[in-house]
PQR file with spaces between the fields and no chain letter, atoms N, CA, C, O and H, PARSE charges and radii, in Angstrom:
ATOM       1  N    MET     1     -21.210  143.573  -17.235 -0.4000 1.5000
ATOM       2  CA   MET     1     -22.537  143.643  -17.797 -0.0000 2.0000
ATOM       3  C    MET     1     -22.872  145.110  -18.093  0.5500 1.7000
ATOM       4  O    MET     1     -22.670  145.982  -17.248 -0.5500 1.4000
ATOM       5  N    ILE     2     -23.382  145.369  -19.290 -0.4000 1.5000
ATOM       6  CA   ILE     2     -23.784  146.718  -19.680 -0.0000 2.0000
ATOM       7  C    ILE     2     -25.176  146.992  -19.113  0.5500 1.7000
ATOM       8  O    ILE     2     -26.111  146.225  -19.341 -0.5500 1.4000
ATOM       9  H    ILE     2     -23.546  144.661  -19.976  0.4000 1.0000
ATOM      10  N    LYS     3     -25.301  148.095  -18.373 -0.4000 1.5000
ATOM      11  CA   LYS     3     -26.574  148.441  -17.768 -0.0000 2.0000
ATOM      12  C    LYS     3     -27.307  149.530  -18.530  0.5500 1.7000
ATOM      13  O    LYS     3     -28.497  149.745  -18.303 -0.5500 1.4000
ATOM      14  H    LYS     3     -24.542  148.718  -18.189  0.4000 1.0000
ATOM      15  N    GLY     4     -26.629  150.213  -19.417 -0.4000 1.5000
ATOM      16  CA   GLY     4     -27.289  151.277  -20.168 -0.0000 2.0000
ATOM      17  C    GLY     4     -26.374  151.839  -21.236  0.5500 1.7000
ATOM      18  O    GLY     4     -25.162  151.619  -21.231 -0.5500 1.4000
ATOM      19  H    GLY     4     -25.662  150.038  -19.601  0.4000 1.0000
ATOM      20  N    LEU     5     -26.966  152.545  -22.121 -0.4000 1.5000
ATOM      21  CA   LEU     5     -26.233  153.217  -23.182 -0.0000 2.0000
ATOM      22  C    LEU     5     -26.648  154.674  -23.213  0.5500 1.7000
ATOM      23  O    LEU     5     -27.799  155.013  -22.938 -0.5500 1.4000
ATOM      24  H    LEU     5     -27.950  152.723  -22.125  0.4000 1.0000
ATOM      25  N    LEU     6     -25.722  155.509  -23.541 -0.4000 1.5000
ATOM      26  CA   LEU     6     -25.996  156.935  -23.644 -0.0000 2.0000
ATOM      27  C    LEU     6     -25.803  157.358  -25.086  0.5500 1.7000
ATOM      28  O    LEU     6     -24.733  157.160  -25.662 -0.5500 1.4000
ATOM      29  H    LEU     6     -24.787  155.234  -23.764  0.4000 1.0000
ATOM      30  N    PHE     7     -26.837  157.938  -25.668 -0.4000 1.5000
ATOM      31  CA   PHE     7     -26.752  158.459  -27.026 -0.0000 2.0000
ATOM      32  C    PHE     7     -26.800  159.970  -26.956  0.5500 1.7000
ATOM      33  O    PHE     7     -27.732  160.548  -26.396 -0.5500 1.4000
ATOM      34  H    PHE     7     -27.706  158.098  -25.201  0.4000 1.0000
ATOM      35  N    ASP     8     -25.810  160.593  -27.516 -0.4000 1.5000
ATOM      36  CA   ASP     8     -25.698  162.041  -27.457 -0.0000 2.0000
ATOM      37  C    ASP     8     -25.405  162.556  -28.858  0.5500 1.7000
ATOM      38  O    ASP     8     -24.244  162.655  -29.255 -0.5500 1.4000
ATOM      39  H    ASP     8     -25.053  160.124  -27.970  0.4000 1.0000
ATOM      40  N    PHE     9     -26.456  162.885  -29.608 -0.4000 1.5000
ATOM      41  CA   PHE     9     -26.289  163.314  -30.988 -0.0000 2.0000
ATOM      42  C    PHE     9     -26.606  164.785  -31.173  0.5500 1.7000
ATOM      43  O    PHE     9     -27.117  165.176  -32.223 -0.5500 1.4000
ATOM      44  H    PHE     9     -27.399  162.805  -29.285  0.4000 1.0000
ATOM      45  N    ASP    10     -26.319  165.596  -30.191 -0.4000 1.5000
ATOM      46  CA   ASP    10     -26.571  167.034  -30.321 -0.0000 2.0000
ATOM      47  C    ASP    10     -25.320  167.792  -30.735  0.5500 1.7000
ATOM      48  O    ASP    10     -25.258  169.017  -30.628 -0.5500 1.4000
ATOM      49  H    ASP    10     -25.905  165.279  -29.338  0.4000 1.0000
ATOM      50  N    GLY    11     -24.336  167.060  -31.204 -0.4000 1.5000
ATOM      51  CA   GLY    11     -23.115  167.704  -31.664 -0.0000 2.0000
ATOM      52  C    GLY    11     -21.945  167.514  -30.728  0.5500 1.7000
ATOM      53  O    GLY    11     -20.833  167.937  -31.045 -0.5500 1.4000
ATOM      54  H    GLY    11     -24.387  166.065  -31.291  0.4000 1.0000
ATOM      55  N    THR    12     -22.159  166.892  -29.587 -0.4000 1.5000
ATOM      56  CA   THR    12     -21.073  166.693  -28.635 -0.0000 2.0000
ATOM      57  C    THR    12     -20.179  165.539  -29.069  0.5500 1.7000
ATOM      58  O    THR    12     -18.960  165.692  -29.154 -0.5500 1.4000
ATOM      59  H    THR    12     -23.062  166.549  -29.329  0.4000 1.0000
ATOM      60  N    LEU    13     -20.772  164.400  -29.341 -0.4000 1.5000
ATOM      61  CA   LEU    13     -19.988  163.246  -29.767 -0.0000 2.0000
ATOM      62  C    LEU    13     -19.823  163.200  -31.287  0.5500 1.7000
ATOM      63  O    LEU    13     -18.761  162.848  -31.799 -0.5500 1.4000
ATOM      64  H    LEU    13     -21.762  164.275  -29.272  0.4000 1.0000
ATOM      65  N    ILE    14     -20.861  163.551  -31.976 -0.4000 1.5000
ATOM      66  CA   ILE    14     -20.847  163.557  -33.436 -0.0000 2.0000
ATOM      67  C    ILE    14     -21.278  164.942  -33.893  0.5500 1.7000
ATOM      68  O    ILE    14     -22.337  165.427  -33.495 -0.5500 1.4000
ATOM      69  H    ILE    14     -21.724  163.837  -31.560  0.4000 1.0000
ATOM      70  N    ASP    15     -20.474  165.574  -34.716 -0.4000 1.5000
ATOM      71  CA   ASP    15     -20.763  166.935  -35.171 -0.0000 2.0000
ATOM      72  C    ASP    15     -21.762  166.912  -36.321  0.5500 1.7000
ATOM      73  O    ASP    15     -21.379  166.801  -37.486 -0.5500 1.4000
ATOM      74  H    ASP    15     -19.614  165.180  -35.040  0.4000 1.0000
ATOM      75  N    THR    16     -23.045  167.018  -35.985 -0.4000 1.5000
ATOM      76  CA   THR    16     -24.106  166.989  -36.988 -0.0000 2.0000
ATOM      77  C    THR    16     -24.517  168.388  -37.433  0.5500 1.7000
ATOM      78  O    THR    16     -25.231  168.539  -38.425 -0.5500 1.4000
ATOM      79  H    THR    16     -23.356  167.109  -35.039  0.4000 1.0000
ATOM      80  N    MET    17     -24.077  169.400  -36.717 -0.4000 1.5000
ATOM      81  CA   MET    17     -24.509  170.771  -37.001 -0.0000 2.0000
ATOM      82  C    MET    17     -24.196  171.186  -38.435  0.5500 1.7000
ATOM      83  O    MET    17     -25.016  171.839  -39.081 -0.5500 1.4000
ATOM      84  H    MET    17     -23.497  169.278  -35.912  0.4000 1.0000
ATOM      85  N    HIS    18     -23.034  170.820  -38.934 -0.4000 1.5000
ATOM      86  CA   HIS    18     -22.640  171.193  -40.290 -0.0000 2.0000
ATOM      87  C    HIS    18     -23.633  170.628  -41.309  0.5500 1.7000
ATOM      88  O    HIS    18     -24.022  171.323  -42.248 -0.5500 1.4000
ATOM      89  H    HIS    18     -22.368  170.289  -38.410  0.4000 1.0000
ATOM      90  N    HIS    19     -24.037  169.386  -41.128 -0.4000 1.5000
ATOM      91  CA   HIS    19     -24.961  168.754  -42.069 -0.0000 2.0000
ATOM      92  C    HIS    19     -26.347  169.388  -41.994  0.5500 1.7000
ATOM      93  O    HIS    19     -26.965  169.668  -43.022 -0.5500 1.4000
ATOM      94  H    HIS    19     -23.721  168.821  -40.365  0.4000 1.0000
ATOM      95  N    PHE    20     -26.825  169.611  -40.790 -0.4000 1.5000
ATOM      96  CA   PHE    20     -28.133  170.249  -40.633 -0.0000 2.0000
ATOM      97  C    PHE    20     -28.124  171.660  -41.205  0.5500 1.7000
ATOM      98  O    PHE    20     -29.104  172.094  -41.810 -0.5500 1.4000
ATOM      99  H    PHE    20     -26.323  169.384  -39.955  0.4000 1.0000
ATOM     100  N    LYS    21     -27.021  172.374  -41.015 -0.4000 1.5000
ATOM     101  CA   LYS    21     -26.894  173.736  -41.541 -0.0000 2.0000
ATOM     102  C    LYS    21     -26.996  173.732  -43.062  0.5500 1.7000
ATOM     103  O    LYS    21     -27.663  174.590  -43.640 -0.5500 1.4000
ATOM     104  H    LYS    21     -26.225  172.021  -40.524  0.4000 1.0000
ATOM     105  N    GLU    22     -26.344  172.782  -43.708 -0.4000 1.5000
ATOM     106  CA   GLU    22     -26.400  172.700  -45.170 -0.0000 2.0000
ATOM     107  C    GLU    22     -27.792  172.333  -45.667  0.5500 1.7000
ATOM     108  O    GLU    22     -28.258  172.885  -46.664 -0.5500 1.4000
ATOM     109  H    GLU    22     -25.802  172.086  -43.239  0.4000 1.0000
ATOM     110  N    ILE    23     -28.458  171.413  -44.987 -0.4000 1.5000
ATOM     111  CA   ILE    23     -29.819  171.028  -45.372 -0.0000 2.0000
ATOM     112  C    ILE    23     -30.744  172.229  -45.224  0.5500 1.7000
ATOM     113  O    ILE    23     -31.521  172.534  -46.129 -0.5500 1.4000
ATOM     114  H    ILE    23     -28.080  170.965  -44.178  0.4000 1.0000
ATOM     115  N    ALA    24     -30.663  172.903  -44.093 -0.4000 1.5000
ATOM     116  CA   ALA    24     -31.509  174.078  -43.859 -0.0000 2.0000
ATOM     117  C    ALA    24     -31.206  175.170  -44.875  0.5500 1.7000
ATOM     118  O    ALA    24     -32.124  175.802  -45.397 -0.5500 1.4000
ATOM     119  H    ALA    24     -30.033  172.655  -43.358  0.4000 1.0000
ATOM     120  N    GLY    25     -29.926  175.398  -45.161 -0.4000 1.5000
ATOM     121  CA   GLY    25     -29.536  176.414  -46.128 -0.0000 2.0000
ATOM     122  C    GLY    25     -30.125  176.149  -47.500  0.5500 1.7000
ATOM     123  O    GLY    25     -30.611  177.068  -48.160 -0.5500 1.4000
ATOM     124  H    GLY    25     -29.180  174.884  -44.738  0.4000 1.0000
ATOM     125  N    LYS    26     -30.085  174.895  -47.933 -0.4000 1.5000
ATOM     126  CA   LYS    26     -30.656  174.527  -49.239 -0.0000 2.0000
ATOM     127  C    LYS    26     -32.160  174.757  -49.269  0.5500 1.7000
ATOM     128  O    LYS    26     -32.695  175.312  -50.230 -0.5500 1.4000
ATOM     129  H    LYS    26     -29.691  174.149  -47.396  0.4000 1.0000
ATOM     130  N    ILE    27     -32.832  174.330  -48.216 -0.4000 1.5000
ATOM     131  CA   ILE    27     -34.290  174.473  -48.168 -0.0000 2.0000
ATOM     132  C    ILE    27     -34.689  175.940  -48.131  0.5500 1.7000
ATOM     133  O    ILE    27     -35.572  176.360  -48.879 -0.5500 1.4000
ATOM     134  H    ILE    27     -32.398  173.880  -47.436  0.4000 1.0000
ATOM     135  N    ILE    28     -34.059  176.710  -47.282 -0.4000 1.5000
ATOM     136  CA   ILE    28     -34.386  178.135  -47.172 -0.0000 2.0000
ATOM     137  C    ILE    28     -34.146  178.832  -48.505  0.5500 1.7000
ATOM     138  O    ILE    28     -34.996  179.591  -48.970 -0.5500 1.4000
ATOM     139  H    ILE    28     -33.342  176.368  -46.674  0.4000 1.0000
ATOM     140  N    ASN    29     -33.011  178.582  -49.114 -0.4000 1.5000
ATOM     141  CA   ASN    29     -32.682  179.205  -50.398 -0.0000 2.0000
ATOM     142  C    ASN    29     -33.628  178.749  -51.505  0.5500 1.7000
ATOM     143  O    ASN    29     -33.961  179.531  -52.395 -0.5500 1.4000
ATOM     144  H    ASN    29     -32.320  177.965  -48.736  0.4000 1.0000
ATOM     145  N    GLU    30     -34.054  177.514  -51.459 -0.4000 1.5000
ATOM     146  CA   GLU    30     -34.976  176.998  -52.477 -0.0000 2.0000
ATOM     147  C    GLU    30     -36.315  177.726  -52.433  0.5500 1.7000
ATOM     148  O    GLU    30     -36.859  178.088  -53.476 -0.5500 1.4000
ATOM     149  H    GLU    30     -33.783  176.879  -50.736  0.4000 1.0000
ATOM     150  N    TYR    31     -36.843  177.942  -51.242 -0.4000 1.5000
ATOM     151  CA   TYR    31     -38.153  178.592  -51.111 -0.0000 2.0000
ATOM     152  C    TYR    31     -38.057  180.115  -51.085  0.5500 1.7000
ATOM     153  O    TYR    31     -39.005  180.803  -51.464 -0.5500 1.4000
ATOM     154  H    TYR    31     -36.400  177.648  -50.394  0.4000 1.0000
ATOM     155  N    TYR    32     -36.939  180.634  -50.648 -0.4000 1.5000
ATOM     156  CA   TYR    32     -36.743  182.088  -50.564 -0.0000 2.0000
ATOM     157  C    TYR    32     -35.438  182.431  -51.274  0.5500 1.7000
ATOM     158  O    TYR    32     -34.411  182.646  -50.630 -0.5500 1.4000
ATOM     159  H    TYR    32     -36.169  180.075  -50.340  0.4000 1.0000
ATOM     160  N    SER    33     -35.482  182.480  -52.587 -0.4000 1.5000
ATOM     161  CA   SER    33     -34.271  182.646  -53.392 -0.0000 2.0000
ATOM     162  C    SER    33     -33.560  183.982  -53.154  0.5500 1.7000
ATOM     163  O    SER    33     -32.394  184.136  -53.515 -0.5500 1.4000
ATOM     164  H    SER    33     -36.316  182.306  -53.110  0.4000 1.0000
ATOM     165  N    GLU    34     -34.246  184.931  -52.559 -0.4000 1.5000
ATOM     166  CA   GLU    34     -33.591  186.204  -52.240 -0.0000 2.0000
ATOM     167  C    GLU    34     -32.585  186.053  -51.102  0.5500 1.7000
ATOM     168  O    GLU    34     -31.760  186.939  -50.875 -0.5500 1.4000
ATOM     169  H    GLU    34     -35.194  184.807  -52.265  0.4000 1.0000
ATOM     170  N    ILE    35     -32.656  184.927  -50.387 -0.4000 1.5000
ATOM     171  CA   ILE    35     -31.687  184.622  -49.331 -0.0000 2.0000
ATOM     172  C    ILE    35     -30.696  183.625  -49.916  0.5500 1.7000
ATOM     173  O    ILE    35     -31.066  182.496  -50.236 -0.5500 1.4000
ATOM     174  H    ILE    35     -33.325  184.208  -50.572  0.4000 1.0000
ATOM     175  N    SER    36     -29.453  184.031  -50.055 -0.4000 1.5000
ATOM     176  CA   SER    36     -28.449  183.136  -50.632 -0.0000 2.0000
ATOM     177  C    SER    36     -28.263  181.905  -49.749  0.5500 1.7000
ATOM     178  O    SER    36     -28.579  181.918  -48.560 -0.5500 1.4000
ATOM     179  H    SER    36     -29.152  184.949  -49.794  0.4000 1.0000
ATOM     180  N    PHE    37     -27.747  180.856  -50.354 -0.4000 1.5000
ATOM     181  CA   PHE    37     -27.460  179.635  -49.604 -0.0000 2.0000
ATOM     182  C    PHE    37     -26.535  179.938  -48.431  0.5500 1.7000
ATOM     183  O    PHE    37     -26.769  179.474  -47.316 -0.5500 1.4000
ATOM     184  H    PHE    37     -27.490  180.846  -51.320  0.4000 1.0000
ATOM     185  N    GLU    38     -25.488  180.715  -48.683 -0.4000 1.5000
ATOM     186  CA   GLU    38     -24.519  181.037  -47.631 -0.0000 2.0000
ATOM     187  C    GLU    38     -25.180  181.797  -46.490  0.5500 1.7000
ATOM     188  O    GLU    38     -24.944  181.500  -45.319 -0.5500 1.4000
ATOM     189  H    GLU    38     -25.298  181.092  -49.589  0.4000 1.0000
ATOM     190  N    ARG    39     -26.009  182.781  -46.835 -0.4000 1.5000
ATOM     191  CA   ARG    39     -26.696  183.573  -45.802 -0.0000 2.0000
ATOM     192  C    ARG    39     -27.706  182.711  -45.061  0.5500 1.7000
ATOM     193  O    ARG    39     -27.861  182.845  -43.848 -0.5500 1.4000
ATOM     194  H    ARG    39     -26.200  183.023  -47.786  0.4000 1.0000
ATOM     195  N    ALA    40     -28.392  181.832  -45.773 -0.4000 1.5000
ATOM     196  CA   ALA    40     -29.359  180.938  -45.136 -0.0000 2.0000
ATOM     197  C    ALA    40     -28.664  180.041  -44.110  0.5500 1.7000
ATOM     198  O    ALA    40     -29.199  179.792  -43.030 -0.5500 1.4000
ATOM     199  H    ALA    40     -28.266  181.724  -46.759  0.4000 1.0000
ATOM     200  N    CYS    41     -27.469  179.558  -44.455 -0.4000 1.5000
ATOM     201  CA   CYS    41     -26.695  178.742  -43.511 -0.0000 2.0000
ATOM     202  C    CYS    41     -26.331  179.555  -42.270  0.5500 1.7000
ATOM     203  O    CYS    41     -26.439  179.067  -41.145 -0.5500 1.4000
ATOM     204  H    CYS    41     -27.034  179.760  -45.332  0.4000 1.0000
ATOM     205  N    GLU    42     -25.902  180.790  -42.483 -0.4000 1.5000
ATOM     206  CA   GLU    42     -25.567  181.668  -41.360 -0.0000 2.0000
ATOM     207  C    GLU    42     -26.781  181.903  -40.466  0.5500 1.7000
ATOM     208  O    GLU    42     -26.677  181.828  -39.242 -0.5500 1.4000
ATOM     209  H    GLU    42     -25.814  181.187  -43.397  0.4000 1.0000
ATOM     210  N    LEU    43     -27.922  182.187  -41.072 -0.4000 1.5000
ATOM     211  CA   LEU    43     -29.143  182.451  -40.306 -0.0000 2.0000
ATOM     212  C    LEU    43     -29.580  181.219  -39.523  0.5500 1.7000
ATOM     213  O    LEU    43     -30.022  181.330  -38.379 -0.5500 1.4000
ATOM     214  H    LEU    43     -28.006  182.248  -42.067  0.4000 1.0000
ATOM     215  N    TYR    44     -29.457  180.059  -40.133 -0.4000 1.5000
ATOM     216  CA   TYR    44     -29.786  178.818  -39.428 -0.0000 2.0000
ATOM     217  C    TYR    44     -28.894  178.661  -38.205  0.5500 1.7000
ATOM     218  O    TYR    44     -29.367  178.351  -37.111 -0.5500 1.4000
ATOM     219  H    TYR    44     -29.098  179.969  -41.062  0.4000 1.0000
ATOM     220  N    PHE    45     -27.608  178.878  -38.400 -0.4000 1.5000
ATOM     221  CA   PHE    45     -26.656  178.742  -37.298 -0.0000 2.0000
ATOM     222  C    PHE    45     -26.935  179.766  -36.197  0.5500 1.7000
ATOM     223  O    PHE    45     -26.876  179.440  -35.012 -0.5500 1.4000
ATOM     224  H    PHE    45     -27.223  179.130  -39.288  0.4000 1.0000
ATOM     225  N    GLU    46     -27.238  181.005  -36.595 -0.4000 1.5000
ATOM     226  CA   GLU    46     -27.510  182.070  -35.618 -0.0000 2.0000
ATOM     227  C    GLU    46     -28.746  181.788  -34.778  0.5500 1.7000
ATOM     228  O    GLU    46     -28.831  182.236  -33.634 -0.5500 1.4000
ATOM     229  H    GLU    46     -27.286  181.269  -37.558  0.4000 1.0000
ATOM     230  N    THR    47     -29.701  181.056  -35.327 -0.4000 1.5000
ATOM     231  CA   THR    47     -30.943  180.770  -34.603 -0.0000 2.0000
ATOM     232  C    THR    47     -30.981  179.346  -34.058  0.5500 1.7000
ATOM     233  O    THR    47     -32.021  178.895  -33.578 -0.5500 1.4000
ATOM     234  H    THR    47     -29.632  180.692  -36.256  0.4000 1.0000
ATOM     235  N    SER    48     -29.856  178.634  -34.127 -0.4000 1.5000
ATOM     236  CA   SER    48     -29.834  177.240  -33.670 -0.0000 2.0000
ATOM     237  C    SER    48     -30.177  177.157  -32.188  0.5500 1.7000
ATOM     238  O    SER    48     -29.978  178.099  -31.422 -0.5500 1.4000
ATOM     239  H    SER    48     -29.011  179.000  -34.517  0.4000 1.0000
ATOM     240  N    GLY    49     -30.694  176.005  -31.820 -0.4000 1.5000
ATOM     241  CA   GLY    49     -31.146  175.790  -30.452 -0.0000 2.0000
ATOM     242  C    GLY    49     -32.653  175.867  -30.337  0.5500 1.7000
ATOM     243  O    GLY    49     -33.236  175.446  -29.339 -0.5500 1.4000
ATOM     244  H    GLY    49     -30.856  175.239  -32.442  0.4000 1.0000
ATOM     245  N    LEU    50     -33.278  176.410  -31.372 -0.4000 1.5000
ATOM     246  CA   LEU    50     -34.739  176.501  -31.424 -0.0000 2.0000
ATOM     247  C    LEU    50     -35.262  175.445  -32.397  0.5500 1.7000
ATOM     248  O    LEU    50     -34.527  174.999  -33.278 -0.5500 1.4000
ATOM     249  H    LEU    50     -32.804  176.752  -32.183  0.4000 1.0000
ATOM     250  N    PRO    51     -36.515  175.045  -32.246 -0.5600 1.5000
ATOM     251  CA   PRO    51     -37.108  174.167  -33.256  0.2800 2.0000
ATOM     252  C    PRO    51     -37.092  174.876  -34.614  0.5500 1.7000
ATOM     253  O    PRO    51     -37.214  176.100  -34.675 -0.5500 1.4000
ATOM     254  N    PHE    52     -36.942  174.114  -35.697 -0.4000 1.5000
ATOM     255  CA   PHE    52     -36.833  174.721  -37.014 -0.0000 2.0000
ATOM     256  C    PHE    52     -38.034  175.592  -37.355  0.5500 1.7000
ATOM     257  O    PHE    52     -37.887  176.605  -38.040 -0.5500 1.4000
ATOM     258  H    PHE    52     -36.842  173.120  -35.647  0.4000 1.0000
ATOM     259  N    GLU    53     -39.219  175.212  -36.886 -0.4000 1.5000
ATOM     260  CA   GLU    53     -40.392  176.040  -37.188 -0.0000 2.0000
ATOM     261  C    GLU    53     -40.254  177.447  -36.588  0.5500 1.7000
ATOM     262  O    GLU    53     -40.746  178.414  -37.170 -0.5500 1.4000
ATOM     263  H    GLU    53     -39.338  174.389  -36.329  0.4000 1.0000
ATOM     264  N    LYS    54     -39.608  177.566  -35.462 -0.4000 1.5000
ATOM     265  CA   LYS    54     -39.370  178.887  -34.869 -0.0000 2.0000
ATOM     266  C    LYS    54     -38.223  179.597  -35.583  0.5500 1.7000
ATOM     267  O    LYS    54     -38.254  180.813  -35.770 -0.5500 1.4000
ATOM     268  H    LYS    54     -39.208  176.781  -34.989  0.4000 1.0000
ATOM     269  N    GLN    55     -37.213  178.828  -35.976 -0.4000 1.5000
ATOM     270  CA   GLN    55     -36.088  179.415  -36.705 -0.0000 2.0000
ATOM     271  C    GLN    55     -36.560  180.038  -38.017  0.5500 1.7000
ATOM     272  O    GLN    55     -36.230  181.186  -38.317 -0.5500 1.4000
ATOM     273  H    GLN    55     -37.188  177.840  -35.824  0.4000 1.0000
ATOM     274  N    ILE    56     -37.329  179.284  -38.793 -0.4000 1.5000
ATOM     275  CA   ILE    56     -37.767  179.787  -40.095 -0.0000 2.0000
ATOM     276  C    ILE    56     -38.670  180.997  -39.928  0.5500 1.7000
ATOM     277  O    ILE    56     -38.673  181.895  -40.770 -0.5500 1.4000
ATOM     278  H    ILE    56     -37.598  178.352  -38.549  0.4000 1.0000
ATOM     279  N    GLU    57     -39.430  181.025  -38.852 -0.4000 1.5000
ATOM     280  CA   GLU    57     -40.302  182.176  -38.595 -0.0000 2.0000
ATOM     281  C    GLU    57     -39.476  183.408  -38.243  0.5500 1.7000
ATOM     282  O    GLU    57     -39.862  184.526  -38.583 -0.5500 1.4000
ATOM     283  H    GLU    57     -39.428  180.295  -38.168  0.4000 1.0000
ATOM     284  N    MET    58     -38.351  183.219  -37.571 -0.4000 1.5000
ATOM     285  CA   MET    58     -37.453  184.338  -37.279 -0.0000 2.0000
ATOM     286  C    MET    58     -36.739  184.802  -38.545  0.5500 1.7000
ATOM     287  O    MET    58     -36.524  185.996  -38.750 -0.5500 1.4000
ATOM     288  H    MET    58     -38.037  182.310  -37.295  0.4000 1.0000
ATOM     289  N    ILE    59     -36.377  183.843  -39.387 -0.4000 1.5000
ATOM     290  CA   ILE    59     -35.659  184.149  -40.614 -0.0000 2.0000
ATOM     291  C    ILE    59     -36.580  184.809  -41.632  0.5500 1.7000
ATOM     292  O    ILE    59     -36.191  185.774  -42.291 -0.5500 1.4000
ATOM     293  H    ILE    59     -36.552  182.873  -39.220  0.4000 1.0000
ATOM     294  N    LYS    60     -37.791  184.297  -41.762 -0.4000 1.5000
ATOM     295  CA   LYS    60     -38.756  184.808  -42.740 -0.0000 2.0000
ATOM     296  C    LYS    60     -40.134  184.888  -42.059  0.5500 1.7000
ATOM     297  O    LYS    60     -40.962  183.994  -42.235 -0.5500 1.4000
ATOM     298  H    LYS    60     -38.107  183.513  -41.227  0.4000 1.0000
ATOM     299  N    PRO    61     -40.378  185.950  -41.286 -0.5600 1.5000
ATOM     300  CA   PRO    61     -41.647  186.068  -40.559  0.2800 2.0000
ATOM     301  C    PRO    61     -42.858  185.984  -41.494  0.5500 1.7000
ATOM     302  O    PRO    61     -42.926  186.675  -42.510 -0.5500 1.4000
ATOM     303  N    ASN    62     -43.802  185.130  -41.130 -0.4000 1.5000
ATOM     304  CA   ASN    62     -45.032  184.919  -41.904 -0.0000 2.0000
ATOM     305  C    ASN    62     -44.758  184.544  -43.355  0.5500 1.7000
ATOM     306  O    ASN    62     -45.548  184.858  -44.245 -0.5500 1.4000
ATOM     307  H    ASN    62     -43.747  184.568  -40.304  0.4000 1.0000
ATOM     308  N    GLY    63     -43.645  183.877  -43.585 -0.4000 1.5000
ATOM     309  CA   GLY    63     -43.271  183.480  -44.939 -0.0000 2.0000
ATOM     310  C    GLY    63     -44.275  182.520  -45.549  0.5500 1.7000
ATOM     311  O    GLY    63     -44.790  181.620  -44.885 -0.5500 1.4000
ATOM     312  H    GLY    63     -43.003  183.622  -42.861  0.4000 1.0000
ATOM     313  N    LYS    64     -44.534  182.730  -46.805 -0.4000 1.5000
ATOM     314  CA   LYS    64     -45.520  181.942  -47.550 -0.0000 2.0000
ATOM     315  C    LYS    64     -45.186  180.442  -47.553  0.5500 1.7000
ATOM     316  O    LYS    64     -46.090  179.607  -47.572 -0.5500 1.4000
ATOM     317  H    LYS    64     -44.116  183.461  -47.344  0.4000 1.0000
ATOM     318  N    TYR    65     -43.903  180.106  -47.536 -0.4000 1.5000
ATOM     319  CA   TYR    65     -43.484  178.710  -47.665 -0.0000 2.0000
ATOM     320  C    TYR    65     -42.945  178.106  -46.365  0.5500 1.7000
ATOM     321  O    TYR    65     -42.365  177.020  -46.383 -0.5500 1.4000
ATOM     322  H    TYR    65     -43.169  180.785  -47.521  0.4000 1.0000
ATOM     323  N    ASN    66     -43.131  178.788  -45.261 -0.4000 1.5000
ATOM     324  CA   ASN    66     -42.558  178.322  -43.996 -0.0000 2.0000
ATOM     325  C    ASN    66     -43.026  176.919  -43.601  0.5500 1.7000
ATOM     326  O    ASN    66     -42.217  176.084  -43.197 -0.5500 1.4000
ATOM     327  H    ASN    66     -43.602  179.669  -45.247  0.4000 1.0000
ATOM     328  N    ILE    67     -44.314  176.665  -43.715 -0.4000 1.5000
ATOM     329  CA   ILE    67     -44.850  175.355  -43.299 -0.0000 2.0000
ATOM     330  C    ILE    67     -44.259  174.242  -44.156  0.5500 1.7000
ATOM     331  O    ILE    67     -43.879  173.189  -43.644 -0.5500 1.4000
ATOM     332  H    ILE    67     -44.971  177.343  -44.043  0.4000 1.0000
ATOM     333  N    ILE    68     -44.184  174.481  -45.459 -0.4000 1.5000
ATOM     334  CA   ILE    68     -43.616  173.479  -46.361 -0.0000 2.0000
ATOM     335  C    ILE    68     -42.137  173.279  -46.063  0.5500 1.7000
ATOM     336  O    ILE    68     -41.657  172.145  -46.050 -0.5500 1.4000
ATOM     337  H    ILE    68     -44.492  175.337  -45.875  0.4000 1.0000
ATOM     338  N    ALA    69     -41.414  174.357  -45.825 -0.4000 1.5000
ATOM     339  CA   ALA    69     -39.984  174.267  -45.531 -0.0000 2.0000
ATOM     340  C    ALA    69     -39.747  173.461  -44.254  0.5500 1.7000
ATOM     341  O    ALA    69     -38.820  172.653  -44.194 -0.5500 1.4000
ATOM     342  H    ALA    69     -41.804  175.278  -45.836  0.4000 1.0000
ATOM     343  N    VAL    70     -40.574  173.674  -43.244 -0.4000 1.5000
ATOM     344  CA   VAL    70     -40.438  172.935  -41.990 -0.0000 2.0000
ATOM     345  C    VAL    70     -40.674  171.452  -42.219  0.5500 1.7000
ATOM     346  O    VAL    70     -39.918  170.617  -41.722 -0.5500 1.4000
ATOM     347  H    VAL    70     -41.328  174.330  -43.294  0.4000 1.0000
ATOM     348  N    LYS    71     -41.704  171.123  -42.959 -0.4000 1.5000
ATOM     349  CA   LYS    71     -42.008  169.708  -43.228 -0.0000 2.0000
ATOM     350  C    LYS    71     -40.850  169.046  -43.967  0.5500 1.7000
ATOM     351  O    LYS    71     -40.482  167.916  -43.648 -0.5500 1.4000
ATOM     352  H    LYS    71     -42.319  171.801  -43.363  0.4000 1.0000
ATOM     353  N    ARG    72     -40.280  169.722  -44.935 -0.4000 1.5000
ATOM     354  CA   ARG    72     -39.146  169.166  -45.673 -0.0000 2.0000
ATOM     355  C    ARG    72     -37.934  168.991  -44.780  0.5500 1.7000
ATOM     356  O    ARG    72     -37.252  167.969  -44.852 -0.5500 1.4000
ATOM     357  H    ARG    72     -40.579  170.641  -45.194  0.4000 1.0000
ATOM     358  N    PHE    73     -37.660  169.972  -43.943 -0.4000 1.5000
ATOM     359  CA   PHE    73     -36.496  169.897  -43.057 -0.0000 2.0000
ATOM     360  C    PHE    73     -36.645  168.749  -42.070  0.5500 1.7000
ATOM     361  O    PHE    73     -35.703  167.990  -41.845 -0.5500 1.4000
ATOM     362  H    PHE    73     -38.214  170.802  -43.885  0.4000 1.0000
ATOM     363  N    GLU    74     -37.812  168.624  -41.491 -0.4000 1.5000
ATOM     364  CA   GLU    74     -38.030  167.582  -40.474 -0.0000 2.0000
ATOM     365  C    GLU    74     -38.162  166.228  -41.100  0.5500 1.7000
ATOM     366  O    GLU    74     -38.349  165.237  -40.394 -0.5500 1.4000
ATOM     367  H    GLU    74     -38.578  169.240  -41.674  0.4000 1.0000
C-alpha cells in the first residue's frame, strides 16, 4: 500500500533550471534590451535560489519594468 508520494521539482529529479533560465533570459532581454539574452541567462543563474522578484531587482535595481517582468515570469 502506498502511504505517500514525494514530489521534488527543484532540479534534483527533473532538471528544470535550464528551462527557467531560458524563460527568464527572454523576459529580461525583452524588457531590458541592453542586457543580451545570454547575459540575462547568466544573471538569472547567478542569482538563482531567490524569488524572481528579488533576482530581477538585483539584476536591474529599481528597473522600470521589474513588476511586469515578475508577473510574466511567474
